[in-house]
C-alpha positions as CSV (number, residue, x, y, z in Angstrom):
1,M,-9.6,-31.7,16.9
2,K,-11.0,-30.7,13.6
3,K,-8.3,-29.4,11.2
4,K,-8.7,-25.7,10.4
5,Q,-9.6,-24.9,6.8
6,W,-7.5,-22.5,4.9
7,Y,-10.1,-19.7,5.1
8,E,-10.2,-20.0,8.9
9,S,-6.4,-19.8,9.2
10,L,-6.2,-16.9,6.8
11,F,-8.6,-14.7,8.8
12,E,-7.2,-15.4,12.2
13,N,-4.9,-12.4,12.3
14,Y,-5.4,-10.6,9.1
15,A,-8.0,-7.8,9.7
16,Q,-5.8,-4.8,9.3
17,K,-4.0,-6.2,6.3
18,Y,-7.3,-7.3,4.8
19,D,-8.6,-3.7,4.8
20,S,-5.5,-2.6,2.7
21,E,-6.0,-5.3,0.0
22,N,-6.9,-3.8,-3.4
23,F,-10.1,-5.8,-3.7
24,T,-11.6,-4.0,-0.7
25,H,-11.4,-0.5,-2.3
26,G,-14.7,-0.6,-4.1
27,T,-17.0,-0.2,-1.1
28,I,-18.6,3.2,-1.8
29,G,-19.5,2.3,-5.4
30,E,-20.8,-1.1,-4.4
31,C,-23.0,0.4,-1.7
32,D,-24.3,3.0,-4.2
33,F,-25.5,0.1,-6.3
34,I,-27.0,-1.8,-3.3
35,E,-28.9,1.4,-2.4
36,K,-30.3,1.7,-5.9
37,E,-31.4,-2.0,-5.8
38,L,-33.2,-1.3,-2.5
39,H,-34.9,1.8,-4.0
40,F,-33.3,3.8,-1.1
41,D,-35.8,2.2,1.3
42,K,-34.3,2.7,4.8
43,S,-36.9,0.5,6.4
44,V,-35.4,-2.7,5.0
45,K,-33.5,-5.2,7.2
46,I,-30.2,-6.2,5.5
47,L,-28.2,-9.4,6.2
48,D,-24.5,-9.1,5.3
49,V,-23.1,-12.6,4.9
50,G,-19.4,-13.1,5.3
51,C,-19.2,-9.4,6.3
52,G,-15.4,-9.6,7.2
53,T,-14.2,-6.3,8.7
54,G,-17.7,-4.8,8.1
55,R,-16.9,-2.5,5.2
56,H,-20.3,-2.8,3.5
57,A,-22.3,-3.2,6.7
58,I,-20.7,0.0,8.2
59,E,-21.1,2.1,5.0
60,L,-24.8,1.1,4.7
61,T,-25.4,1.7,8.4
62,K,-23.8,5.2,7.9
63,R,-26.4,5.8,5.2
64,G,-29.2,4.9,7.6
65,Y,-29.8,1.2,6.9
66,N,-30.4,-1.5,9.5
67,V,-27.7,-4.1,8.9
68,T,-26.8,-7.4,10.6
69,G,-23.3,-8.7,9.7
70,I,-22.3,-12.3,10.2
71,D,-18.9,-13.9,9.7
72,L,-17.1,-17.0,10.8
73,S,-14.0,-15.1,11.9
74,E,-14.1,-13.5,15.4
75,A,-10.9,-11.6,14.6
76,Q,-12.5,-10.0,11.5
77,L,-15.6,-9.1,13.5
78,K,-13.4,-7.6,16.3
79,R,-12.0,-5.2,13.7
80,A,-15.5,-4.5,12.3
81,R,-16.8,-3.6,15.8
82,E,-13.8,-1.3,16.4
83,K,-14.3,0.5,13.1
84,A,-18.1,0.9,13.8
85,E,-17.4,2.2,17.3
86,A,-14.8,4.7,15.9
87,E,-17.6,6.1,13.8
88,N,-20.2,6.0,16.7
89,L,-22.3,3.5,14.7
90,S,-24.2,0.6,16.2
91,V,-24.0,-2.4,13.9
92,D,-25.2,-5.9,14.9
93,F,-22.1,-8.1,14.2
94,Q,-22.5,-11.8,15.0
95,C,-20.0,-14.7,14.8
96,R,-21.9,-17.3,12.8
97,D,-21.4,-20.0,10.3
98,A,-23.3,-19.2,7.1
99,R,-24.0,-23.0,6.6
100,N,-26.1,-23.0,9.8
101,L,-27.9,-19.7,10.5
102,P,-30.6,-19.2,13.2
103,F,-32.7,-16.7,11.2
104,D,-36.1,-17.5,9.8
105,S,-37.8,-15.0,7.4
106,E,-36.2,-12.1,9.2
107,F,-34.6,-10.1,6.4
108,D,-35.7,-8.1,3.4
109,V,-32.3,-8.3,1.7
110,A,-29.1,-10.4,1.9
111,I,-25.8,-9.4,0.5
112,M,-22.8,-11.7,0.1
113,L,-19.9,-9.9,-1.6
114,C,-16.3,-10.5,-2.3
115,E,-16.6,-14.3,-1.8
116,G,-18.4,-13.9,1.5
117,G,-18.1,-17.6,2.4
118,F,-19.7,-18.9,-0.7
119,S,-17.2,-20.5,-3.1
120,L,-14.6,-20.8,-0.4
121,M,-16.1,-24.0,1.1
122,E,-14.5,-27.4,0.7
123,T,-17.5,-29.0,-1.2
124,D,-20.3,-27.9,-3.5
125,E,-22.7,-29.2,-0.9
126,M,-21.4,-26.7,1.7
127,D,-21.8,-23.9,-0.8
128,F,-25.4,-25.0,-1.4
129,E,-25.9,-25.0,2.4
130,I,-24.9,-21.4,2.5
131,L,-27.4,-20.5,-0.2
132,K,-30.1,-22.5,1.6
133,N,-29.5,-20.9,4.9
134,V,-29.4,-17.4,3.5
135,T,-32.7,-18.1,1.7
136,K,-34.3,-19.4,4.9
137,S,-33.3,-16.1,6.6
138,L,-35.1,-14.0,4.0
139,K,-38.7,-12.9,3.9
140,Q,-41.0,-13.5,0.9
141,E,-40.2,-11.4,-2.2
142,A,-36.7,-10.6,-0.7
143,K,-33.7,-9.7,-2.7
144,F,-30.4,-11.6,-2.6
145,I,-27.3,-9.9,-4.1
146,F,-24.0,-11.7,-4.2
147,T,-20.8,-12.2,-6.2
148,A,-18.9,-15.4,-7.1
149,P,-15.8,-16.2,-9.2
150,N,-16.9,-16.5,-12.9
151,G,-16.4,-20.0,-14.2
152,L,-16.2,-18.6,-17.8
153,F,-13.0,-16.6,-17.0
154,P,-10.5,-19.5,-16.5
155,L,-11.7,-21.1,-19.7
156,Y,-10.4,-18.1,-21.7
157,H,-7.7,-16.5,-19.5
158,S,-4.8,-17.5,-17.3
159,V,-5.8,-17.2,-13.6
160,D,-2.1,-17.0,-12.8
161,E,-1.7,-13.9,-14.9
162,F,-4.8,-12.3,-13.5
163,H,-3.6,-12.7,-9.9
164,A,-0.1,-11.5,-10.8
165,S,-1.5,-8.4,-12.5
166,S,-3.4,-7.3,-9.4
167,V,-0.7,-7.5,-6.8
168,E,0.3,-4.4,-4.9
169,E,3.1,-4.1,-2.4
170,G,2.0,-5.4,1.0
171,N,-0.9,-7.4,-0.4
172,S,-1.3,-11.2,-0.4
173,I,0.2,-13.0,-3.4
174,C,-1.6,-15.9,-5.1
175,R,0.6,-18.2,-7.0
176,N,1.0,-21.8,-8.4
177,N,-2.6,-21.7,-9.6
178,S,-4.1,-24.6,-11.3
179,F,-7.7,-24.9,-12.5
180,D,-9.5,-28.2,-12.6
181,L,-12.0,-28.5,-15.5
182,M,-13.8,-31.4,-13.9
183,T,-14.6,-29.6,-10.7
184,F,-14.2,-25.9,-11.6
185,R,-12.0,-25.5,-8.6
186,E,-8.8,-23.4,-8.5
187,Q,-6.0,-24.8,-6.3
188,S,-3.5,-22.1,-5.4
189,R,-0.8,-21.1,-2.9
190,V,-1.3,-17.8,-1.1
191,D,1.6,-16.0,0.6
192,F,0.6,-13.3,3.0
193,E,1.8,-11.4,6.0
194,D,-0.5,-11.2,9.1
195,D,-1.2,-8.2,11.3
196,S,1.8,-9.1,13.5
197,G,4.2,-9.2,10.6
198,N,4.5,-13.0,10.4
199,K,4.7,-14.5,7.0
200,H,2.4,-17.5,6.1
201,T,1.7,-19.7,3.1
202,L,-1.6,-21.4,2.7
203,E,-2.9,-24.0,0.2
204,C,-6.3,-22.6,-1.0
205,N,-9.2,-24.1,-2.9
206,E,-11.9,-22.0,-4.5
207,R,-14.9,-22.9,-6.6
208,Y,-15.8,-21.0,-9.7
209,Y,-19.4,-21.0,-11.0
210,V,-20.9,-20.7,-14.5
211,P,-24.2,-18.7,-14.8
212,S,-26.3,-21.8,-15.6
213,E,-25.2,-23.5,-12.3
214,I,-26.1,-20.4,-10.2
215,T,-29.5,-20.2,-12.0
216,W,-30.3,-23.9,-11.3
217,L,-29.2,-23.7,-7.7
218,L,-31.3,-20.6,-7.0
219,K,-34.3,-21.9,-8.9
220,S,-34.2,-25.1,-6.8
221,L,-34.5,-22.8,-3.7
222,G,-37.5,-21.0,-5.0
223,Y,-36.1,-17.8,-6.6
224,K,-38.3,-16.6,-9.4
225,T,-36.1,-13.8,-10.8
226,I,-32.4,-14.4,-11.3
227,D,-30.3,-11.8,-13.1
228,I,-26.5,-12.3,-13.6
229,F,-24.0,-9.6,-14.7
230,G,-20.3,-8.9,-14.8
231,A,-19.0,-7.7,-11.4
232,R,-16.6,-4.9,-11.6
233,L,-14.8,-3.6,-8.5
234,G,-16.6,-0.6,-7.1
235,E,-18.8,-0.4,-10.2
236,F,-21.6,-2.9,-9.9
237,S,-24.2,-2.2,-12.5
238,R,-27.1,-3.9,-14.4
239,E,-25.5,-2.4,-17.5
240,H,-22.4,-4.7,-17.3
241,T,-23.3,-7.8,-19.4
242,L,-21.3,-10.8,-18.2
243,T,-18.4,-11.7,-20.4
244,T,-15.5,-14.1,-20.3
245,K,-13.3,-11.2,-19.2
246,D,-15.1,-10.7,-15.9
247,Y,-13.3,-12.4,-13.1
248,E,-16.5,-12.3,-10.9
249,L,-20.1,-12.5,-11.6
250,L,-22.8,-10.4,-9.9
251,V,-26.1,-12.2,-9.0
252,I,-29.4,-10.4,-8.2
253,A,-32.2,-12.8,-7.3
254,V,-35.7,-12.4,-5.9
255,N,-37.4,-15.2,-4.0
256,S,-40.9,-16.5,-3.7
257,K,-40.4,-19.3,-1.3
258,H,-43.4,-19.2,1.0
């Protein structure tokens, strides 16, 4: 039997706790930004990759958009469906692996926020498969908006200190961080309590990306416009020039693949 990866184990019973993590509190501002990028066009079809408990998908549906949310974790999707139902919303949530999507030129926009699968994978090749599969799912002239850990950040700042500064009571704790300059991967240990109150520790491995890598990967997939900014929680904006102080980068790309 295939060994579970850390991100699969983490999300097995962590939906309620996930929604209370501080990094999930920027949903409204992030959806405001997405709406602006879509020019408030309610006719577009949106694919939310790594949608988790559905926070962006539900908020955008509430605002009148047609959203399909995909995630690898059935437990996270169960919580997403419950939240949507509680608000009398109909959202198409599907359990899918972003490295192998069945869609072909179906969506006008894809969003992949808060490390929605991308950068959590075991290899760079798997990360590329996610980009490739999302691109295949998009129509011509479609927009792809996503975030990823900023590879410039660990070169100038302590990742350990960053994680320690953002801890709130009840949240997961990331410690023993080490950053490999050869692979741009952060190895860390995450302590967290699941929704049943059980405590767990996981060895995690996450990939950081520098802007030139993202640009090259997307160009190789046929994107003609690639803009990269600093991603600030709940305050996405084209005004935020990427700096070494930004923990995440925000990518906005338009394809021309057909």
